[in-house]
Each structure stands twice: as C-alpha cells, then as structure tokens.
C-alpha positions in Angstrom: -60.5 -71.9 98.5 -57.7 -73.1 100.6 -54.3 -71.1 100.0 -50.8 -71.8 100.9 -49.6 -69.7 104.0 -45.9 -70.1 103.1 -45.0 -70.5 99.4 -42.8 -73.2 98.4 -39.5 -72.2 96.6 -40.8 -73.7 93.2 -44.2 -73.7 91.9 -45.9 -75.3 88.9 -47.9 -72.9 86.9 -51.3 -74.2 85.5 -54.6 -73.0 84.0 -58.0 -73.8 85.0 -61.2 -72.2 83.4 -58.9 -69.4 81.8 -57.3 -68.6 85.2 -53.6 -68.9 86.4 -53.1 -70.9 89.5 -50.0 -72.6 91.0 -49.1 -75.7 93.1 -46.0 -76.3 95.0 -43.7 -78.8 93.3 -43.0 -80.6 96.5 -46.0 -82.7 95.9 -46.1 -82.8 92.2 -45.0 -86.3 90.8 -45.4 -85.8 87.0 -47.7 -84.0 84.4 -49.2 -86.2 81.7 -52.0 -86.0 79.1 -55.6 -86.8 80.2 -55.8 -90.5 80.5 -58.7 -92.8 79.7 -61.1 -92.4 82.7 -63.4 -95.0 84.1 -66.4 -93.1 85.7 -67.6 -94.3 89.1 -71.3 -94.0 89.5 -72.5 -91.8 92.4 -68.9 -90.7 93.1 -68.0 -87.4 94.6 -68.9 -84.4 92.2 -65.2 -83.4 91.5 -64.3 -87.1 90.8 -64.0 -87.6 87.1 -63.2 -91.2 87.5 -60.4 -93.7 88.0 -57.3 -94.1 85.5 -54.5 -96.7 85.1 -51.4 -94.5 85.7 -48.3 -96.5 85.6 -49.9 -99.6 86.6 -51.6 -97.8 89.6 -55.3 -97.0 89.8 -55.5 -93.3 90.5 -58.6 -91.0 91.1 -58.8 -88.3 88.7 -60.3 -85.2 90.2 -61.6 -82.0 88.4 -59.5 -79.0 89.8 -62.2 -76.7 88.3 -64.9 -78.4 90.3 -62.8 -78.5 93.4 -62.3 -74.5 93.2 -65.8 -73.9 92.0 -64.8 -72.8 88.3 -66.6 -74.2 85.3 -64.8 -77.3 83.8 -65.0 -79.6 80.7 -61.9 -78.3 78.9 -59.2 -80.4 81.0 -56.2 -81.7 78.7 -53.8 -82.5 81.5 -53.4 -84.2 84.6 -51.0 -83.4 87.4 -50.2 -86.5 89.4 -49.8 -85.4 93.1 -48.9 -87.3 96.2 -50.7 -86.6 99.7 -50.2 -90.0 101.4 -52.2 -91.3 98.3 -51.8 -90.6 94.8 -54.3 -88.4 93.0 -54.6 -86.9 89.4 -55.8 -83.2 89.1 -57.3 -82.6 85.8 -56.5 -79.1 84.5 -56.7 -77.3 81.2 -52.9 -76.6 80.9 -49.7 -77.0 83.0 -47.4 -74.2 81.8 -43.9 -74.1 83.4 -42.1 -74.2 86.6 -41.5 -70.9 88.3 -40.0 -69.5 91.5 -42.6 -68.6 94.0 -41.7 -64.9 93.9 -42.3 -64.9 90.2 -45.7 -66.4 90.6 -46.9 -63.9 93.1 -49.8 -62.7 90.8 -51.3 -66.2 90.6 -53.5 -68.2 93.3 -51.3 -70.6 95.0 -53.5 -73.8 95.9 -53.3 -76.1 98.9 -53.7 -79.5 97.2 -54.2 -81.4 100.3 -56.8 -79.2 101.9 -58.8 -79.3 98.6 -58.7 -83.0 98.1 -59.7 -83.5 101.8 -62.7 -81.1 101.0 -63.6 -83.0 97.9 -63.3 -86.6 99.1 -63.7 -87.9 102.6 -61.9 -91.3 103.0 -63.2 -93.9 105.2 -61.4 -94.7 108.2 -62.4 -98.4 108.2 -64.4 -100.7 105.8 -65.0 -104.2 105.2 -62.8 -105.2 102.4 -63.2 -109.0 101.8 -61.1 -110.8 99.1 -62.9 -110.7 95.8 -64.4 -113.9 95.2 -63.6 -115.0 98.8 -66.2 -113.8 101.4 -68.6 -112.7 98.8 -68.5 -116.0 97.1 -69.7 -117.6 100.4 -72.2 -115.2 100.9 -73.9 -116.0 97.4 -75.2 -119.2 98.9 -75.3 -122.6 96.9 -77.3 -122.7 93.8 -79.9 -125.6 93.5 -78.0 -129.0 93.3 -80.2 -130.1 90.4 -79.3 -127.3 87.9 -76.5 -126.9 85.5 -74.9 -123.7 84.5 -74.2 -123.5 80.7 -72.6 -120.7 78.7 -74.9 -120.4 75.6 -73.6 -119.2 72.2 -74.7 -119.2 68.6 -73.0 -120.4 65.4 -74.5 -119.9 62.0 -77.9 -119.2 63.7 -77.9 -122.3 65.8 -77.5 -122.5 69.5 -74.8 -124.5 71.4 -73.5 -124.3 74.9 -70.6 -125.6 77.1 -70.7 -126.2 80.9 -69.6 -123.2 82.8 -67.0 -125.2 84.4 -65.2 -126.1 81.2 -64.8 -122.5 80.3 -62.1 -120.1 81.4 -63.3 -116.7 79.8 -65.0 -115.3 76.9 -63.5 -112.7 74.9 -64.3 -110.1 72.3 -62.3 -111.1 69.0 -59.2 -108.5 69.2 -58.2 -106.4 66.2 -55.1 -108.3 65.7 -55.3 -112.1 65.1 -52.2 -113.8 63.7 -53.9 -115.5 60.9 -52.5 -118.9 59.8 -52.6 -119.1 56.0 -52.9 -122.6 54.0 -53.6 -124.2 57.5 -56.0 -126.8 58.4 -59.4 -125.3 58.2 -60.0 -125.7 61.9 -57.2 -123.4 62.6 -57.9 -119.6 62.5 -54.7 -118.4 64.1 -53.5 -117.1 67.5 -53.7 -114.3 69.8 -51.9 -113.0 73.0 -54.0 -113.0 76.4 -52.0 -111.6 79.2 -48.8 -112.7 77.6 -49.9 -116.3 76.8 -50.2 -117.3 73.2 -53.8 -118.5 72.8 -54.6 -120.9 69.8 -57.9 -120.0 68.0 -60.0 -122.7 66.3 -63.1 -122.4 64.2 -65.8 -124.1 66.0 -67.8 -124.2 62.8 -65.0 -126.2 61.3 -64.9 -128.7 64.2 -68.5 -129.6 64.0 -68.3 -129.7 60.1 -70.6 -126.6 59.6 -70.3 -124.2 57.0 -67.5 -121.9 58.2 -68.3 -118.6 56.1 -66.2 -115.7 57.1 -64.2 -116.1 60.1 -63.9 -112.3 60.4 -67.5 -112.0 60.9 -67.4 -113.9 64.4 -67.5 -111.7 67.3 -66.6 -113.9 70.4 -63.9 -116.2 71.3 -64.8 -118.8 74.0 -61.9 -119.9 75.8 -62.0 -123.6 77.0 -59.7 -125.9 78.6 -59.4 -129.0 76.6 -56.9 -131.9 77.6 -55.1 -129.5 79.9 -54.5 -126.8 77.2 -56.3 -123.5 76.8 -58.1 -123.3 73.1 -60.1 -120.5 71.9 -63.2 -121.4 70.0 -64.5 -118.7 67.3 -68.2 -118.3 67.6 -70.8 -115.7 66.4 -72.0 -114.5 69.5 -72.6 -115.4 73.2 -76.1 -115.3 74.3 -75.2 -115.6 78.1 -75.4 -117.8 80.9 -78.3 -120.1 81.7 -78.7 -122.2 84.7 -81.2 -125.1 83.7 -82.6 -128.0 85.7 -81.0 -131.4 85.1 -84.5 -132.8 84.1 -84.4 -130.2 81.0 -81.1 -131.9 79.7 -81.7 -134.9 77.4 -79.2 -137.5 76.0 -78.6 -137.3 72.2 -80.8 -139.8 70.4 -78.7 -142.6 69.6 -79.6 -142.5 65.7 -78.1 -139.0 65.6 -74.6 -140.2 67.1 -73.3 -141.8 64.2 -71.0 -139.0 62.7 -67.9 -137.3 64.1 -69.7 -134.0 64.3 -72.5 -135.2 66.1 -70.4 -137.2 68.6 -69.0 -134.0 69.9 -72.6 -133.1 71.0 -73.1 -134.7 74.3 -76.7 -133.6 75.3 -79.7 -131.5 74.1 -80.9 -128.8 76.5 -84.7 -127.5 76.5 -84.5 -123.8 77.4 -87.4 -121.2 77.3 -90.0 -123.6 78.9 -89.0 -126.0 75.9 -89.6 -123.6 72.9 -86.0 -123.8 72.3 -83.2 -126.5 71.8 -79.6 -126.0 72.7 -76.9 -128.4 71.9 -74.6 -129.1 74.7 -71.2 -129.6 73.6 -68.6 -132.2 74.8 -65.4 -130.4 75.5 -63.0 -133.4 75.9 -64.4 -134.5 72.3 -64.3 -131.5 70.5 -60.7 -131.7 69.1 -59.5 -134.4 66.7 -56.7 -136.6 68.1 -54.0 -134.9 65.8 -54.8 -131.5 67.0 -54.8 -132.5 70.8 -51.6 -134.2 70.2 -49.9 -130.8 68.7 -51.5 -128.8 71.5 -49.8 -131.4 74.1 -46.4 -131.2 72.2 -46.6 -127.6 72.4 -46.9 -127.5 76.1 -44.9 -130.5 76.9 -41.9 -128.3 78.0 -44.0 -126.7 80.7 -43.2 -127.6 84.1 -46.5 -129.4 85.4 -45.9 -127.2 88.6 -46.4 -124.2 86.3 -49.3 -125.3 84.3 -51.7 -123.7 86.6 -50.3 -120.1 86.5 -52.6 -118.9 84.1 -55.5 -120.1 86.0 -54.8 -118.2 89.2 -57.3 -115.4 90.1 -61.1 -115.7 89.7 -63.7 -115.6 87.1 -65.8 -112.5 86.4 -68.6 -111.7 84.2 -68.3 -108.3 82.3 -71.2 -106.3 81.8 -71.8 -102.7 80.1 -74.1 -100.0 81.0 -73.7 -97.0 78.5 -69.8 -96.5 78.4 -69.2 -98.1 81.7 -67.6 -101.4 82.1 -68.2 -103.4 85.3 -67.7 -106.9 86.7 -69.3 -109.4 89.1 -67.8 -112.6 90.5 -69.3 -115.5 88.3 -70.0 -117.5 91.4 -72.7 -114.8 92.5 -74.3 -115.1 89.0 -77.1 -117.6 88.7 -77.5 -116.9 84.9 -78.0 -114.3 82.3 -81.2 -114.0 80.2 -82.7 -111.6 77.8 -84.7 -109.0 79.2 -88.4 -109.8 78.4 -90.4 -107.3 76.3 -93.1 -106.9 78.8 -92.6 -107.1 82.5 -95.4 -107.1 85.4 -95.4 -103.7 87.1 -95.2 -103.3 90.7 -97.7 -100.6 92.1 -95.9 -97.7 93.9 -92.3 -98.9 92.7 -89.7 -96.4 92.2 -88.8 -95.9 88.4 -85.6 -97.9 88.6 -87.6 -101.0 89.2 -88.9 -102.2 85.9 -91.1 -104.9 87.2 -91.2 -108.4 87.9 -90.3 -111.2 85.3 -91.2 -115.0 85.6 -88.3 -117.2 85.5 -89.0 -121.0 85.5 -92.2 -120.1 87.5 -90.3 -117.9 90.1 -91.0 -114.0 90.2 -87.9 -112.2 89.9 -87.8 -108.2 90.5 -85.9 -106.6 87.6 -83.9 -103.4 88.5 -82.4 -101.2 85.7 -79.0 -100.7 87.0 -78.3 -97.9 84.2 -80.7 -95.6 86.3 -79.3 -96.8 89.5 -75.8 -95.9 88.3 -76.9 -92.6 86.9 -75.7 -93.9 83.2 -77.6 -93.7 80.1 -78.6 -97.1 78.5 -77.5 -97.4 74.8 -80.5 -97.2 72.8 -81.4 -100.1 70.2 -79.6 -102.9 72.2 -81.2 -106.3 73.3 -80.6 -105.6 76.9 -79.8 -108.5 79.2 -80.8 -109.3 82.9 -78.2 -110.6 85.2 -79.6 -112.9 87.8 -77.8 -112.5 91.1 -78.3 -114.3 94.3 -77.1 -113.6 97.6 -78.3 -116.3 100.3 -82.0 -116.5 99.8 -82.2 -113.2 98.0 -82.5 -113.1 94.3 -82.9 -110.3 91.9 -82.2 -109.4 88.2 -80.4 -106.3 87.1 -81.0 -105.0 83.6 -77.7 -104.0 81.8 -76.8 -103.2 78.3 -74.6 -106.2 77.6 -73.3 -109.2 79.6 -71.5 -111.7 77.1 -67.7 -111.7 78.3 -66.3 -113.8 81.0 -62.9 -113.0 82.1 -60.3 -114.6 84.4 -58.5 -111.8 86.3 -55.4 -112.6 88.0 -54.9 -111.8 91.6 -52.2 -109.2 91.0 -54.3 -107.5 88.6 -56.9 -106.6 91.5 -56.4 -103.6 93.5 -58.6 -102.1 96.3 -60.9 -99.3 95.1 -59.8 -95.9 96.2 -61.3 -95.1 99.6 -63.9 -92.8 98.4 -66.8 -92.3 101.2 -69.9 -92.0 99.1 -72.9 -94.4 98.9 -72.4 -95.3 95.4 -68.6 -96.3 95.6 -69.3 -98.7 98.4 -70.7 -101.0 95.7 -67.0 -101.4 94.3 -64.6 -103.0 96.7 -61.8 -103.6 94.2 -60.9 -102.7 90.6 -59.2 -104.6 87.9 -56.8 -103.4 85.2 -57.4 -105.4 81.9 -54.1 -104.8 80.3 -55.5 -105.7 76.8 -57.9 -103.0 76.7 -55.9 -100.4 78.8 -59.0 -99.9 80.9 -60.1 -100.1 84.5 -63.2 -102.4 85.4 -65.0 -101.8 88.7 -65.7 -105.0 90.3 -69.2 -104.9 92.1 -69.7 -106.5 95.2 -72.9 -108.7 95.0 -73.9 -108.4 98.6 -73.6 -104.5 98.3 -75.6 -104.6 94.9 -78.4 -106.3 96.4 -78.4 -104.6 99.7 -78.1 -101.2 98.0 -81.0 -102.5 95.6 -83.1 -103.6 98.6 -82.5 -100.1 100.3 -83.2 -98.1 97.1 -86.7 -100.0 96.7 -87.6 -99.4 100.3 -87.0 -95.8 100.1 -88.5 -95.4 96.7 -91.6 -97.1 97.6 -91.8 -95.0 100.8 -91.5 -91.9 98.7 -94.2 -93.0 96.3 -96.8 -93.8 99.3 
C-alpha cells in the first residue's frame, strides 16, 4: 500500500472494511452518497463502474479493492482530482482532522493507488460517434427497406426507420388530457421538449382499450412536428427486401383508417404480414393544423435543434444498458428456439441462424460481457454489419431507439483493459439519470472474431 511521505496539514478521515484511513484534503473535491453506477464489462477489478456526478462521467473505484481489503459495504464516495476526476467508494467518511490528530490512521496516497489500479492509455483511436464508425459499417443492400415493427391489439404494424426519431418507454408521468379528442393521450417532456402523445389505436379506428397498458412510445416526425404514438410493444428493426413489400389491394383502401396503411410487408419467409403505415397520412388535417400552429412561433432555423446528434439502438443485458449506432444495425430479430451448433466453438457462440437464406453466427453478449442474462425473457438478436462482416449478438432486449444530442456524449474514461476498448463514448440520459455505454461496432465485431479464434484454438 502506498503511503504519504509527508502528511498534509488537514486530512479526511474515512473507514473501509472496519479500518480507519485518511486522505489529504488537497485532492478531495466533495463527499457524497454512493451514486447509481453503470458497470463496465471486463473493467479493472477495482472499478465498480461509471457514475454521473454533477454532469460528468466519473469512474467509481472501490478503495477496499485498491488496498486489498474486503468490500461490499460502500455507502459513500469521495470525489478526488488527480488530473482527472475519480470517485473512491468507502464505507464511511467521518470527519476532517489535522494530520497530527490522525497519526494512528493509515495515510493513503490516492494518486499512486489509482495509477496502480488502472493504466490510462497514452493514445487511442477516438472516432466521432456515428462518424467514422458509421462509414465503416458499409452500405446495406440497396434493395432492402429498414422498418421498425411494433404491435397494437395483437396486430403488427411498421413505420420506415427514416420516419422515426426514437422509441421510448412510457414514462411514469404523463400529463393526461381529460375530455380531449379520443386520439389525444396527453404530453410528456423529452429533453426539455414538450412531446404530444397520440393513441395510434384511435388514429387507426381500432379498439383503444386501456392506454395505461401500452408500453412504448414511437416518436415519429410528421409534417415537420415530432409526435409520440402510443403502441403496445416494439418488436424490433427488420430489414426486408423490396420484393417482400406489396401495395395495399385497392379494395381495402376505401376507409380513412385503411388509407393510412401504404403497404403490406411479408416477413418470416411470408408467414407473417405487417401493415406498413404512411406517416404523412396518419394524422387528421385538424390535428396537423393544431400541431403546426403550436410550432408556428419557432424560428425555422431553430427547428432542427432537437434532431442534432445521432440515433442509437439501446439494448439490455442483465442490469446493464448499452447502445450501438443505428446505422451499424441491419435489423433486430427474435432469437430462434434452435440454432445450428458449430463444432469446437467456444461457449459464447450459440450457433448459426438462418436469416433469409444467409447463415449468421450468433454470439451471446451476456457471456462475453460477464453479465447474467435475465431468465424468462424472449431474447433478441441484433444483426450488426461492419463492411462485409455480419454477426448476430444475442441480448436480453432491444426495443428502444433514442436520439442522443452531441453535448450528451462524452469520451469514455481512459481505462486500458480489453473490455473497455469496446466503449469509445458514454452518454448521459437525463430522463433516466443513468449512463449508457456506447458500443463501437467495429470493436464489437473485431473482438467477437478474436474471441472466436481464441475459443476455437482452445477447444482444438
């Protein structure tokens, strides 16, 4: 354990695993409660995760692990500055004292402990999120269409991915509109913007049921305005060939609701039909006029403010939340019940699935990230492409699309571990007060390929 050669004039008394320790107050910035922590897969053993502290992403380190003591009872964090900000998790931070009054405690050299626990990388490639990584993903086939598929009253509908800004969970607080038009549910606040929420069931003249039972809000851009559409669930992203999309038979286009459906899509080798909606025809003229009036005072030059940043697909593994740039995602499909096994493949390679005639390897990200998949879930597979390489990553859930503003993105802390190279950036989602790790698609696939080769070699 590193100790301070010359004690500072004042020290902060703290306790870790029942032992009294002290830190010089010259490096201490504040003491606060243990924040919500986002775990970093394969991070250093002393790293508990990342926390959002005063708008900054700060690594949280276990002082018990750093000093070889048993941990697990941390209640406070001490924010220290040693060039960068770090949070040291401790059991208790008791009081300030003069150095001579703390002679019977162990004085810690925080800088030396941090340096011994994590090794900063001197240099690393740091492409802009959605910039270089997007260019590396390669163009998808020109004869396919990306759709976001969702369900309503057990029926499947879809909107083109380009018409959707994001997909959100229904928040706990929705300002309901009593005695309003049946299509109007209310409004929510998204990143400081008031977003009207409408019932897609009412717009399509379907049985509305209990609006509180709906679980997702699909945010679409209609007539220059952002509108939230309340749906039951989002099935995922599907990229389908144009040949699988047929125009609506003319005999079915007489009613107002049917006119809002622009095509019928055949998915799962034609076994299921999805109604593709025409976003520009979803709203009645009177609703469109009210939305236009509400935004008439906005300067046209300011209209694009809420569209800055990039779109990401959120996925969940255990308690962890991650994101991948939407442009790197080919589609999101259900994990098949059975996969063709690969001989001598490592355990994290679940097998090979057939996707429209192509064989796609499926890798279990829960196992690769050291997480525990939640039991009982119908897991999803994110099909990711970088250049000519394509693979499926099995995750617990992947049904939210978010637009993250540029100022909400921060470089990931410089931690020199194999796992953390996957995450070039992190994002602060203010509505959830949580940090999301942004996965680098190229690193994800490169790492998967390297893991596969190592696992195959070990099994041979």
